[in-house]
N, C-alpha and C positions, 0 to 999 in steps of 0.2 A: 516569482518562483518561491516556493515555500521554504527552501533551505536558507534563504536570505531574510526570512521574516523572524519575528520575535518568538521567544519561548512560548508565550500564550497561544500563538498561532499553531505552533508545533503540537502543543498539548491538545488543542481543539481538534486538529487533524487525527491524532491518536484516538481521541474519544469518538470521533465520527466513524473511524475504521472499526473500533471495538463494537459499536452499535450495529454497524453493517454486518460484521462477522456473526453477531448474536442472532440476527434475524434471517440472513441469507441461507437458502437451502441448497444452492448449487455449489458443490464442493470445490469446483474449479475456481469460482469467484471468491470463495472464502480463502482459498490458498493464496490468491493474488493479493487480497486485502491484508491477510496476515503477513505476507512478505513485506508489503509497504509499511505496515505498522511496525514491524521489527526494524526496518531501516530507520524509521523516525525515532525508535527507541535506542538508536546507536549500536545495534548489533552489526557486526561486520558482514559485508556481502558474502565472503567465503563461508562464514558460519551459517548464515541463512541458506545459502545454496546447498550446503551439506545437510542441514536439517530437513529442508523441504524437497530436496532432490530436484532442483531446477538449475538451469544455467545462470551464470552471472549476467549474461545478456538479457535474459528474461526478467531478472530483477530490475535492471536498469530501465528496460522498456516499460514495465509495470509502474515504476515510480514516476517516470516522465509522463506517462498517460494520466496518472492520478493528479499530478501537479498541473497538467494542462487542462483536464476536464473536470476534476473534482467529483465527488459523489453527489453533491447537491444539484449539479447540472445534468449529468447523464448517468451517473452510477458507474461503479468500477466495471460492472459486467458489460457495459456498452461503450467504454471509453477507449476502444481500440486495443485492448489487451486480452 
């Protein structure tokens, strides 16, 4: 699980998500990737939920799917979120 990994792994995940956000055209997938990126940047779930107008449950689901599937294997758009 990413949360138990080192800071470089977290930084790598943030960079991967930033790249995805920059090239993805589906706004729904950008929103999901942005939410996960903000979680890794230590924003609180409540703050992210308010900014993106999504439920706390959705944030948790998206983060778990990213950690399980990663962008490199299946992309955030197809990892069940």
